[in-house]
C-alpha positions as CSV (number, residue, x, y, z in Angstrom):
1,M,142.4,115.1,155.6
2,G,145.5,114.7,157.9
3,D,147.5,116.9,155.6
4,F,145.0,119.8,155.9
5,V,144.0,122.3,158.6
6,V,140.6,123.8,158.0
7,A,140.6,127.6,158.4
8,S,137.0,128.3,157.8
9,K,133.7,127.3,156.0
10,L,133.2,129.0,152.7
11,G,129.8,127.6,151.8
12,S,127.6,124.6,151.7
13,G,125.0,123.0,149.3
14,A,122.7,120.2,149.5
15,F,125.3,117.5,149.3
16,S,128.6,119.3,149.8
17,E,130.4,121.7,151.9
18,V,133.5,124.0,150.9
19,F,136.2,125.0,153.3
20,K,139.1,127.2,153.1
21,C,142.2,125.1,154.3
22,V,146.0,125.1,154.5
23,R,147.9,122.1,153.3
24,K,150.5,121.3,156.1
25,S,153.2,120.0,153.6
26,D,153.4,123.2,151.7
27,G,151.6,125.9,153.7
28,K,149.4,127.0,150.8
29,T,145.8,127.9,150.9
30,Y,143.2,125.8,149.1
31,A,139.5,125.4,148.8
32,L,138.5,121.9,149.8
33,K,135.1,120.6,148.7
34,K,133.6,117.8,150.6
35,V,131.1,115.7,148.9
36,K,128.7,113.6,151.2
37,M,128.7,110.5,148.9
38,Q,126.4,108.4,151.2
39,K,123.5,110.8,150.5
40,L,123.8,110.9,146.8
41,S,121.8,108.8,144.2
42,A,123.9,106.8,141.7
43,K,123.5,109.6,139.1
44,E,124.7,112.2,141.6
45,K,127.8,110.0,142.6
46,E,128.6,109.7,138.8
47,N,128.3,113.6,138.6
48,A,130.6,114.0,141.6
49,L,133.3,111.7,139.9
50,N,132.8,113.4,136.7
51,E,133.6,116.7,138.1
52,V,136.9,115.3,139.3
53,R,137.8,113.9,135.9
54,I,136.8,117.2,134.2
55,L,138.8,119.4,136.6
56,A,141.7,117.2,136.3
57,S,141.7,117.4,132.5
58,L,141.7,121.3,132.5
59,N,144.4,123.9,132.9
60,H,143.2,127.4,132.2
61,P,143.6,130.7,134.1
62,N,139.9,131.3,134.1
63,I,138.9,128.0,135.5
64,A,139.3,127.2,139.1
65,G,142.3,124.8,139.2
66,Y,142.1,121.2,140.3
67,K,144.9,120.1,142.7
68,E,143.9,116.5,143.9
69,A,141.0,114.5,145.1
70,F,140.8,111.7,147.7
71,F,138.1,109.8,149.7
72,E,138.0,110.3,153.5
73,D,136.8,107.0,154.9
74,S,135.8,108.3,158.2
75,T,133.1,110.6,156.7
76,L,132.4,108.9,153.5
77,C,133.2,112.1,151.7
78,L,134.8,112.5,148.3
79,C,137.4,115.6,148.9
80,I,138.3,117.8,146.0
81,V,141.1,120.2,146.5
82,M,141.1,123.3,144.3
83,E,142.7,126.6,143.9
84,Y,141.5,129.1,146.5
85,C,140.1,132.3,145.1
86,D,140.7,134.8,147.8
87,N,138.0,137.4,146.8
88,G,134.9,135.3,147.1
89,D,132.3,134.8,144.5
90,L,130.5,137.2,142.1
91,Q,127.2,136.8,143.8
92,T,128.5,138.1,147.2
93,K,130.2,140.9,145.3
94,I,126.9,141.9,143.8
95,N,125.0,141.6,147.1
96,N,127.6,143.6,148.9
97,A,127.3,146.3,146.2
98,K,123.5,146.4,146.5
99,K,123.7,146.7,150.3
100,T,126.1,149.6,150.2
101,S,124.4,151.2,147.1
102,R,127.8,151.3,145.3
103,F,128.0,150.8,141.7
104,T,130.9,148.6,140.1
105,K,133.1,150.4,137.6
106,E,132.1,149.7,134.1
107,A,135.7,148.4,133.2
108,D,135.6,146.0,136.1
109,V,132.2,144.6,134.8
110,W,133.7,144.3,131.3
111,S,136.9,142.5,132.8
112,I,134.8,140.0,134.6
113,F,132.5,139.2,131.7
114,Y,135.5,138.9,129.3
115,Q,137.3,136.5,131.8
116,M,134.1,134.4,132.1
117,V,133.9,134.1,128.3
118,L,137.4,133.1,128.1
119,G,136.8,130.3,130.7
120,L,133.8,129.2,128.9
121,K,135.7,129.2,125.5
122,S,138.3,126.9,127.0
123,L,135.6,124.4,128.2
124,H,133.7,124.6,124.9
125,D,137.1,124.0,123.0
126,K,137.2,120.7,124.9
127,K,133.5,120.1,124.3
128,I,132.8,120.5,127.9
129,I,129.4,122.3,128.8
130,H,129.2,123.8,132.3
131,R,125.4,123.8,132.6
132,D,125.4,125.8,135.8
133,I,126.7,129.3,135.1
134,K,125.6,131.6,137.7
135,C,127.2,134.3,139.8
136,A,127.6,132.0,142.8
137,N,129.9,129.8,140.5
138,V,132.2,132.7,139.3
139,F,135.0,133.1,141.6
140,L,137.3,136.1,142.1
141,T,140.8,136.7,143.2
142,K,142.4,139.9,144.8
143,D,144.6,140.3,141.7
144,G,141.6,140.6,139.4
145,M,141.4,137.1,138.1
146,V,138.0,135.5,137.4
147,K,137.6,131.8,137.6
148,L,134.6,129.6,136.7
149,G,134.2,126.8,139.2
150,D,131.6,124.0,140.4
151,L,131.7,121.9,137.3
152,N,129.4,119.2,139.2
153,V,126.8,119.1,136.4
154,S,129.0,119.7,133.5
155,K,128.9,117.4,130.6
156,I,131.3,116.3,127.7
157,A,129.4,116.7,124.4
158,K,130.2,113.3,122.7
159,A,129.6,113.4,119.0
160,G,129.1,117.1,119.3
161,I,125.7,116.9,121.0
162,L,124.3,116.4,124.5
163,K,121.4,114.0,125.2
164,T,120.0,116.1,128.2
């Protein structure tokens, strides 16, 4: 963690927190997910490590890009450094539109949907099933890119099938 400066907290779940941070060595902004490993069951630990393996194997414009992972001894956290999406997530975009009674342009809706499908296709081509597609796991950039993220519960379909 010494190479990163935390700028703000982006969100949290039951066993993890995500921060916007800047890497000192290159000055770039990243999303850093800290998974609290000591609170996880053996299966949940396996899922966290599985997420790192899957992310590291992917390179697609519609999947949140993996940069690196490391273990932080002082907090017993697995830290996953990923591409930062500077326009938040789709759930927040929808909630903000509801609050302000504003409609999203149909062309924008189709663009988001199309890019989600491209991301899913890239996963499925590698026999990876996301298993947690929801608006909160669809990330947006200010230049209009859509990226699927949070592959914590994703699985690789061995022999073409899943057992769960």
